[in-house]
N, C-alpha and C positions, 0 to 999 in steps of 0.2 A: 484659454484664457489672451484674451488677446493685448499681454504686453506693449505694446508699441503703441505709445501713444497716437500716434500718425495713424494708424490705421483702424484705430477707434473714434476717434474723428471722423474720418472717409465715412463708415460707417452711419454713422451719426448725420451724417449731411445729406446721405441715399435715403437709407433707412424711416427716418423722421419728418421730416415734408412730407409721407405718406401717415405717421399720423395726429400731423397739427398740421390747423390754418389759420392765418392769423388777418387780422382785415388793419388796414393801412393805418388808420386812427388808435390802434393800440398801444400801449403804453410799454416797455421792457421793465419784465420783473427778472429776479435776481434768486440763485436759490444758494446757501454760506454754509458747506460745512466743514459746522465751525468743531473740531480737534486739538486735543489736549498740546501735542506739535504742530502742527499744521492747520491751515486753512484754504480749502479749496473754492473756486465763487466758478459757478453755473450762470448762464442770461441768455431767457432769448427775447429776441426783438419781431417787430415786423421786417418781413422779410428775411429775416437770417435766421436759420434751423439753430436751435436748442446746443450749448457751445462751452466747452471750459474759456473764463478769460481770462487774458495771460496779465503777470503783474507788472513791472516795468522792469525788470530782468528778462523777460519775458518767457516764464516759465508758467507752467500750471500749478503747481502748487506753493503756497509763501509759507515760512516761518510765524508759530504766532506766539509772538514775539515784538516790541514794545519794548523799546527804552529812551532815557533820556540824556542828553551827555548837553553841558554848554549852554541850555536853552535852547536846544536840539531837536528834535523827536525824531526818531526813527520808528520804521517798522523793517518784518522780516529778513531779511539778508543782514543787510545793513546794523538792523538791532541786535544781529546774534552778532556780532560782528564787538562792537563795543561792550555786548554780555564779555567777551572775552576779555578784553583788561576790565571790565569795571565791572564785573558780576552783578552787583545792589543800585546798579541803576539799567540791566533791565530784568524784567518780569517774564516770566512766561510761566508752560506749568498752571495757565489760571483757572481752565476750569475747574477743577474740580472742588476750588474757591466757594464759585456762588453759589449761594444759600446753605451756607454754611453758619451756624453760632466761629463762636472766636474758641471754644473751649472740644469741635468736635473734633473727632479722629482723625479727620485728614485737614485741619490747621495745623495743629497737633507735628505731624510726620512732612507735615510741608516744611516748618522751623526746622525741625532736626536736620532734613534734606537738606535746605538752602539755608544755615544759620545767619552768614551776611547779609540777611536782609532783616530791617526792620519793622515785627509789624506787634501791631498793639489792635484792643479794642475797645472798638467805639460806642454809642450810644444804646444804640440797637444792640448790641453783642455780637457785630458779624468784627472778623478783622480787617485791617485795614493797613496801608505799608507807607511810613517816613520816609519820603523821601528824601526832602530835608527839610528847612526849623520851618518856611515857610509855605509849603508843599507835601499833601497826601492824596492818594488814589486810593480807593475801594475795589475790591474785584469788580462790579458792574464796570465802573469809570471806564477801569483798563480796558476789559470786553468791550466797551461801548466804540470803545474806542480803534478797536479789531476790526469790530460794525463796520465803523464808520472807513476802516480804509479797501477794507471789502467795496463797500458799495463804489467807492471814488477810483477803484481800478477798471471797473465795472462802467463810471460814465467813462473815463476818460479810453476807455477802450471801444463804448458802442458812442460815443460821442451827443448821448442824451439823458439828463436827468433819470436821479430810480428812487424811491419812495417805497416800492413794497418787493414782500422776499418771503421766502421757503426756509427755515433754519434745523438744520439737523441736531438733533440732538439724544446723548445715548437714552434708552429704551426707562433703563432701571431710574431715572430722574422722578425724583418726589413733585406734589403741589408746588412747595418754595422754591425749588430750585428751578423748576421750570420761568417761574411768577416774575422770578433774579434775570435771568435770561432775558427774558419780557421787557421789564425796566432795561435791562442794555440795550438792548433794540430801541427802546423807545428814544434813552438820551443822545442812541447813534442817528437820531432821526431817520428810522426804516418806521416803517407799519406791517408788522409778523401777521401776514396769511395763513399762517399756521407752524407748530413745532413736529416736527413729522419726526416718530422715532426712527433712531438712523439705520436698523435692517428694516423698518419700509418702504425705505428710502432704495435700500439697495433690493428691494422685493420689486420693488414697482417697474426699477432697472429693465431689471430682469423678465420680470413679466412683456412690456410695451412690444418686446422683440420676438416675445413665442407667442403673440396674442391669435393665432393661428393654432396651437396645439392646446388654447384654454375652449374646454368643451362640456359638453352635462355632467362629464365623467370627471371625478374631481382629481388630483395630484398632486403628490407635495413635494416642497424643497425647504431640507435644511441649510440654513444662511449662517458662515459660522464665519465671525467678525473677530479677529486676535488685535487692536488698535496698540497705540501706544499707552495707555493708559489700564485699560479694562479691555474684557472679553465678553460676550455676546455671541449668544446661537438666539434661532427663532426659527421655527416649524412652521411654516408656508401652505397658506392650500389654495389651489387654483381651479377656477374651474366655472359655468357659466350661470347667472340666477335673473333670474323673471324680474324685473320693475315695472311698477307702471308709475313714471312719469309723463308730464303735457297731458292727462285724460289719458294714453295707451298702451299697455303692454309690451314693452322690449326686454327680448335676452342680452343681458350684458356678459363680458368679463369681468369677473372676481375674486381676489385678494383677501381671505381672514385669515389673520395673524393666531395658530391655533396655540402655541406652547414656547413661550421664552423660557434659556436662561442667560447667570448673568456672571459673571465674578468683577468685583469694582477694583481689586486690587491685582490683578493678575492682567498684566501686558508687556511691552515693549520696555517702558521705562523701566519698568521693573528688574529684566534683563539684564538694562544698560547700568543700573546703580548698583547687581550683584557684580559685574565685569569691572564694574568702576571701582570696586570695596578688592579686587582680586589684584589692581593693576597699580591699587595701596601700599596691598601689604607687599607688592615684590620692589615695589622702590623702599619700603623702610627695610627689606631685610637688605639691600645691596650698603643701607647705612647710607639713604642718602634723605637725612631728614625731616623736619615733619611738618609734614607738606599740607595735613590736615587746618591747622595754622594761614595756609594765603586760602584768599579764597580765588585770587586768581589761577593758583594750578589747581581748584581745584578742579576751575571750569575746563579748564586743558584736559585733565584725566579725563572727566565726562564726555567732550565733544572726542575726545580717541575713545574712549571707548562702546559710543555711539560709533564710530566709521568704522568700529573693528569688530563690534556685534554684526554688521553688513555683512562686511570681508567673509565673516568666518561661516556665514550663511550658504556661499559658495565653493569653497576652499575648505581644506580642511584643516590650515595652518597662518598664520600670520604673526608678525612684528608689530606691537605696537611703539610709535616713540614718538615722543615731543622732544624737541627742541628747547634746553632751556626751561626744562621744567619749575626748579629751585636753585634760586642761588647761584643760577648762569649752569646749572649742569643738565648735560641731555640726560633724556631716558629712550632704555628699549627693553623691551622685555619678551620675549615669543609666544605664546598663547594657539593651542590646537584647539581644534570643535570639542574633542570632547569633558576637557575643563571645562570649557566654558559648559556643557549640556549637563556636568558634574556638579558645576553653582547652581546652576536651574530645575534639580532632579526632581524637587520635591513641585518645581510649575508644570514640572508636564503632566502628570496626574488631575492636577486641576483642569486642563484641557478636557479630558473626558468627559468630569464630571458635569463642565455647563455645557456640552452638549443632551448629555444624558438627563437633567436637568429640562431639559428645553424639549426632550421628546416627551419625561415623563408627562409635563404638564400640557401636551398636546395627547392626552389621554391612549398613549397607544398605535397611534392615527401615523406617524412617522411611519412606519415599518415599508423601508426600499425606500425612502427618501431621498433623492439624488443632494447631492452634497458640492454648499458651490460655497469658492471662498474669498474674503474679502480681508482688508487691513494688513498694512504693512510686517504684522509679528508675525502672522499665519505662512512666511515664507521660512521660516525656521525651520532645518528639516528635525530636529527631534517634534513640533507643536504638528506637524506633517505625519508623521511615523505614531505619537500619541490617537488625532484626527483619523486615522485608517485603522488603529484597532481599536478603537470606538463604532467606527459604522462600519466596517466592513467592507468598503471600496474605493473606489481614490476619487477626488477629487474633482470636479466640474471643470474645465477651463474653457468657462465657456464666456467669463467680462470682464470689463479690468476693474480690477481689485481694488484700485486707487481710487478709481473718481465715476464705483457704483451710484453711491449713497448721492453723491452734487446731483449727477444726470436723473437719478431719479427725483431729489426733492425738487429738482428745477421744470420739469413733464407737469407737479402733482403744483406748481407755482402756475402755469400757464393753464392747468387747469381750474386755477380758480382765480386768476384774474380775470379783468374784464375784456375783452376784445380778441380772445382769444375761443379756438374752438379745437381739443384733441380728440382725438379714440376715447372713446367710455372705459373705464377702469377704475370699478367700488373697490375700495380699499377699505377694511375692517381692520383695526386694529388693535392691541389685549391691553386687558387695565389685568400691570404684571401687582400692583400695591395694591391691596383690598379695601374699600372705605364700606365705614356700618355708622349707623345711626343710635345712639343711647341716651336714654331718655328713664328717668324713677316714675312709678306710675302706682297708683297705691292699689292693693288688692289686701280686702277683711285687712283695712284701717293698717296695712303695714305697706311701706314704701317701700318698689320692688325696682331692681334696675333693670331695665329691657333690652336688649342688642336685634339690630335689627341690620342683616347686611343692607347695603345697599347698593353696592358693584360689587360682585364677588372673583376668584382669580381666574382672567384671562375671561372677564366677559367680556364683549366686544363694546370697541367706543368706532365713532360719535354714537350718543346714546342720551334716552331722555327715562328717568326716573322718577315716580314717585311714592312718597310715603304716606300712608295714613294716619290718626291720632282718631281715635273714635274712644277715645273714657276721657278724654277733657275737656272739663267747660268750664276752666277758670284760665288765667293766664300761665305759663310754661316754658320752660324751655328743655330744648336738645342738643345732643353735643355730635359731633361730626368728628369722628376718626379713625383709624386705619383698622382695620378687623384684624382676624387672627394670623400667624405670619406664619405659622409651621411649614409650610412648605415650602418659606427660604430657608438657605442656614445659618444659622445663630452666628456666622462671622462675618455675615454680612449684615444682619439685625443694627451694631450699632453706628453704622453708616446712615443707616434713614432719615437717623432723629428725632424728635420729636414726633408722636404717635398721635397727638391732641393735634384735628386742623383748627378747627372752628366751635365755638359756639354759639346759638342762634336761639333771643329771648323775644317769644313771642305775645305781645299785647292786642285785650280789646277785642281777646276769647269769647268772654260771657255779653257781653255787647254783644257781635255776632248772631251769639245762639237766641237770643231774647228776641234779634228782632223778627223771628222765623221760625213761633210755633204756633205747636194747633193743631188738632187729631188729625189731621188729613196733611200732617207737615211730620215728614221720616228725617234726622240728623245722619249722612254721611261722612261727620267727620272732619279734624283738621287736615286738608291735604299740603305736601311742601312739597312743590319741585324741584327738579334735578335736571341739573346737563351736564353730562361732560362733553366736552367739544370735541374739537380733531385735531386740540393740541393737549387732549389730554389734561387739561384744566377740566378739577371739578368747579363747578358752578349751582348756587341756589338762586334760581329763576324767581318763585314768587311761591306765597304761603295765603293758601283761604281755606277757608268754610265752606261745607257741601251740603246743601241739603236737595230732600225728593219734595216735592209736592203733590197730592197730590186729587183732577180736578177734571168734572165734567168735560166732555166736549161747546154742552152748552153756558155751563159758566165762563170756558174757556172764552166763549164767545160775547155771554154778556159780555165779561168783564175789559175786552178789548171794545165792545163796542160802546160800555160805558164811558170808557177813556177819549175815545174820536166825538162820542157826542160833549161831555162837559167841553173837551177845546173847541170846539164848531159855537157852542151856545155861548161860551166867554168871548168868541169874537163877534159874533153878531146880536148880544145881547143891549137892550137900551137902560138908560138910566133911569127908566117910568121902574124895570125890571128891579123893583128891592131885595135884599134876600130873603124875606119871606115867604115873597112868592116863588122864586127858585125853590123853595124848599119845599110847600107846597105841589110843585108840579112834581118832583123829585117822589112825593111822596103814597101820589096817586097811582094803582096800581095800572100798569101794564096792558091795553086789550090787545086780546087775539085778533086773530081779520075775522070779515068781515062776509068776505066776500064768499060767494057759492055755501051760506049761512041754512039759508032755508032753501036750498035740494039738495043738502046735507041731510037735515032732518024729514022732507019729504020719501028720504031713498031710506030714514033706520029704519023700515019695519021689512024691508026684500033683503036688508045686507044678512049672509049666512055669519051662524054663531063661530065656522072656522075664522074669518076675517074679524071679524071680532077679537078672539080673543090672540091672534097677530098684529093687531095694532097695539094691547094694552101690553103684548111684550115687547112694542121700541122701545126701549129706555138709553140715555144716551152713554156712550161709553168712557169709560176713565181713563187720561191722558196725563203721566206724568211728566210736571216741569221741575227742571233742575235747577234749583238756587245757590248762589256765586254771594261770599258778602267775601272783602282783602282781608286780611289779616295782618296789622303791622308789626315786620321780621327786622331788629336789629342782630346781623352776625357780627363778631366779636374774633378776631382771630387769633388762637392759644399759641400759635410756634413763633417764629422769628416775621415779625411785624413789617410789613409793607418798607417800600422810601415814601414819606408825608410830601406833599404837596410841595412842602419850603424847603425838603429835602432833595428832589429830584430837580428845581429851581436853581439850588445851588449846584446841584453838580451839569447840571445843563449851562452853565454858567462855566462851569470850570474846562469844558469842554468845547465851547468854544470860542475861550480865549484863546485855547490851545491850537485853536483852529486859525484864528485872525492870526496869530505867530505863526504857523508855517505858512498862509497863506502872504500875509507883504516878504518871509521869507524865502521864498519859493519867487516873487515877485522879481525881488533887490534882484534874486542869484541871475536871471532870465536876463534884467536889464544888466547888468552887467557883460554878461557872457554874448547879448544884443554886438555892442560896445565894443569891448574886444573884436570880435568877428568881423565886424564895418571895418573897423581900423586896421584890422591883417591884413582884405581882403581888399583896402581902396587902398591900399600904397602896393602893394603886387599892383591892382591892375595900373595903378596910373605909371608904375614901370614897364611896362606893354602897348607898343606899338597899336595895336588898335582900339586899344582904348585914350591913347594921349593924343592921337588925332582928332579925333574927338570931340576937342576943346583945345582953346587958345591958349598959348605959354604958359601966359597970366595963372591962368583958371587951370591949369594941371599945378604951377609953382605952389601958389593959395589953396591946393587940395591937400602937397606932399607936407605942407606946414605945418597943415591943423592936428592933420593926423598924426605929425611928431609931437605936437605940444600935448593931444593928452594920450596920445605914449605914455608919454614920459608923469601924467597928473596921476596914469592909474596905476604904474608903479609907486609913484612916490606917496603922497598923501588921497589921490581919490581912490584908495580901493577900499576904504573905510568909509567914505559918501555913499549919502543917500541914495533911494532908487529917482526918486527924480531930477537929481543931474546926471546920472547916465543918461536917462530917458532926455533931458534938455540937451547934451554934450549929440545923443544920435540922433535927436532931430536935426541941427546945424550940420553935421556933417554928413544927413541922407540930401539936403536942401541946396548944394552945394552939390556933392556928384551926379545929386537928380538930374542935369540937363547932358553932360557926358553916357551916362548913363543909358540914358532916350537915345542918343544920335546913333550911340551904336546897337541897340537893341533894333531900332530902323534898318541899320545896313545891313545887320546880321540875317534880319527873317523879311527881309526884301524880295533878292532874287527868288526865295520861294514862291513868297506873295506873288510873284510878277509872270512864277511860271505856272500857278497855278491859274493864272486869268488868260496866261494865252491855249492851255488846253479847255480852258472853258468855250472860248474863242472859236477853236479849233472844233468842237465839236456840237456847238451851234449852230457855225454854218454850213457842218455834214448832215444838222436835223432840219437848218433851213434849204437846202436843196432835196432832201427827199420830202417835208412837209409843202414842195412847191408843185410838186406830182399828185396832192389829193387837194384839190382848187377844182372847183366847178368848170373854168374852162381847161383845165387839163383831163382830167377825172370826173365827167358826169356822175358817175356813177358812184363814186366816192368824195362828193365834197364837201371833204371834215372843214378845211378852213377856207377864209374866203379872202380875196385877193389886200383889204385892206389891213389884215392880220398877218400877209405876207409881206408887207409894206413896212409893218410897225416893226417888223421884228427884223427885219432888214439894217433897218435905217440906227435901232439900236446896235445889234453887232459895228455897224460904220461907225458908230459913233463912239461905241467904247472903244477902240481901236486905233480910233485917229486921238484918242481922248490918251492915251495907254501910251501911242509914239513922245506925244508930244512932250509927257510926264515924265516919261525916262531921258529923253531929253536934255529940260528944262536941271535936272536930277544930276543929271554927267555932267552939268559944267559949269558945278559950283565944287567949292570946294567941301570936304566933311565934317568940318564941323559949322559948319552953314546952316543956314537951319533949315528944314527938311521939308523938300515942295513936293516930291510926291511918297507920300504918306503909306502903312502900312492897308489904315482904317481905309484911305481913301480907296485902295485898291479892294478891300470887300465890299466898300459899298455900292461899288459900280458891277462887281460882282453881282450882287444879292440883287439889285436889277434886273440886270445880265438873268440872272436864274429864275428869275419871278416870268420874267415874259415865255423863255421856252417852257419851264412849267406849268405854265396856260394854258398854252397848245398840247403838250404832252395829255393832259385832264383831259382836252376834248376829247385828241384822239380816244380813250379810252374806252370813253362815256357814249364816245358817237354810235352810234346803230343804222345801218340800211333803211329808208325811207319804204317801207312800204307802202304798191301800188294799193287804190282807190275802188274796191270795189261794191257796186254800182248794186242795190240787192232793188228787192218789187215794191218798193215804198218812196225809193229814194232817198233815204236819210244820211247821204257820204257824206255830201256835205256838213250834215250839223253836226255829227258829232268831228268831224276836222277841224272846224271851225271853236269846239270846245276842247281840245285839244292845245290848241292852239293858244286859247285865251290861259286851261291850265300853265301851259308853260309861259307863258308870260307874268301870268301869279306871283310862279315860284321863282320864277329870277328876278323880281323885283322882291322878294323875302329875306332869301339868301344873297345877294351881292348889291352891294352900295356905291354906285357908279365913282365916285371922289374918291374910295380904296382900290377901284378894281386899274388892271395896270391899261397905257395905252391904247393897245389892239382890241380890248373888249370897251374903250368908251367910245372909240369911231363905230365901232361895228355897232352895238344898236341903236344908230341914229343910220345905220344905214343896212340894217335887214331889209331883207327880199320876201315875198311869204313862202317861197320853200323853204327859208333862214330860219325861219320863225317855228319849223315845227321839228327844226334838231335841240336837243339838251344841250342848256347850256352847261359848262366843266364849274366844278367845284375849283376856287380860287386860290389860291396858298398865299399866306399872310405874310408871304414875304419876310421871315425869320427863319426861313428851309436854307439849313447850306447846299449848297450845289453838289449835286450829284453825279459827277457822270455818267455820261448818257449812253 
């Protein structure tokens, strides 16, 4: 297992570019691994491999906590700190409250564990936190703020707007919980490409680095994920399959979830709560007082229990220590690992049960499957021992247990987003909660309840299903419910919630049937089309009546021709053609073709009897035409109602208001910090000789006085001033100091600039010396340059050197606080001009080729060919290079070309913007 995040990140940087390619116009997409305790963000953007986003503390994971205190909203570690002092102002472990009714067992357990929260029921029947007299928050709103913060981390990290994401979700989440998470993402301004089950994301991360191992022979891996709130196990099959996409068959790797086991209340947080209870009893045994009545003390004990649990995973014993737990009394107690394991003795047996249910659901296909661990709670020695006993072999150490789901989800995000091309990996997830359709049908005059399974346990998805009602002739309704859940432990059933999902009422059935009746029409029933999408959400696509009509080929042809003829006649008929005339024309029998009729009559006696029988046997073949008629379907949600448009608008407005407050506070803090920093910096620099000599004595004293006034104002009345006032005073200070800072910068940078231009002059002079050996007068075989080009470069070198010496002398003659004579920018401009002339000649040298001697053939065509080449060369020069943009040397050369020179290719000129490179 790659325990070092840096090693894992390095591996991703090396391997992932091989699996992923991006277009430069692609937008960045993220994955959010939202857990009960922690939140991790992955990102992929153009030119950057998939990686983990760091938060503002440069950490790879962030506590999934949001807090409010004194009109300041905080997240992550800051929110945890607020929660220790003010527990009821900090909201955590929110995922288990999503999509729940107020009377749900999880909500009641939450109230019992954290009694300092004021939780009430909303009009929808969902829980709601009362923060103060004017503020309330639903779980959807709080989770939306966490998702928005994850989005902000990614945007700050990569400097671009982000709108698309893939979010991990516990595989056991039902329809209501998944829709609630989508609503939260919508409030956060995120477009969810997919809700991916967390164990599926882990399996993707495991599979993309083992693509070479995937072939037509299936192999299996058992993923065990023990997180903070729950435990999941998934049996996954890897193999290659043939798919037909874009018109051709392709063999691609596929992962398919075969079996899943889960326990929604077995997790690291349950261990922490039991350890906290142990510490409370130890405190009470020593007469420490009623710690349960103090929310702050209970929060301190919870944090210490979490720390102690982690330490005992690697040590046999450790002290729990809390300063000033209650009434200024300290707490210290020694806890051993054996004590902790004894406190949780009943939990370890449940670890093995989760694995056994996953293997059992997979139909026994996981014999000898590899075991891969994920989730922080799986590090507990007792949990690993229980796993070893259940599986029979040690787990593989080949993935980053903390980040595997995040990286698998971001790979999926890249596959779903536009602008990225990833190595194909088909993903087939499995249905955990089976779905059925229930309806009534009249049998022998009695109403009978009929159940039809739509998606059975472990059915793969995404998938489309159709259910047919072939006995209904009038309007009717049917229900969509969860099917029998016998394979799920009875302890898990109360957490599922209502088993009734929706009721679908169909209208217009009788009218649709009456439209299609006749002897050659066969009714095929009412068909309801369902789709289980990538996110595991069931959707009713449409409902339609289907019938089949049997027609002959002639009838079908006549029907088509009749429609075409009717259309044409309407287009070309005149006003004189009355409906009566058209009616008579239609009643006129269709005439048979007359061509060749006499010949056929003359040959009738010569036709054989066998041919006559064959002609009589030719009859039109029947054809089946499918007729479809849409049926109006109204779907009514029977369990927890989704947020109405008005409720979504209200929640969105509340979150936007909080975002605005945060933005204004951040802007004010930034303006205050900038002003304070600039005042201190300016005061220090005015006391430094290298700065003070760049301004007059009056300027320096004025700046010092202004800095002192601003500093006193900040510490007296200005600390609570608005953002605009900070910005105004900063602008005034910059205006006073800009000239001094600019002169100091010029004096500091000038020596390097002068050294650079002198180096360029020396290199240019050396190049000029070499170039003189490649003229026609010196070397007739390598006459690359003309005399004019050499003279132009030489004059440019002399001109630049003369200007430089004169400017340096003028600059040295003035004081440091006077206006600059020799600026760095002017030096750069001179370097650019000289560099352009040199590069022109260098490019000409690169593309120069010796002239081939003319060979006269028998037809004496050599002169014609040369003339053509000369014309082509001149045409290319005219198209590619503009005289007014060319260096001086080229403008002169164009007017003085000889016949021999015209055969030489013209070099491609620099645009003048290239930096000078040392020759």
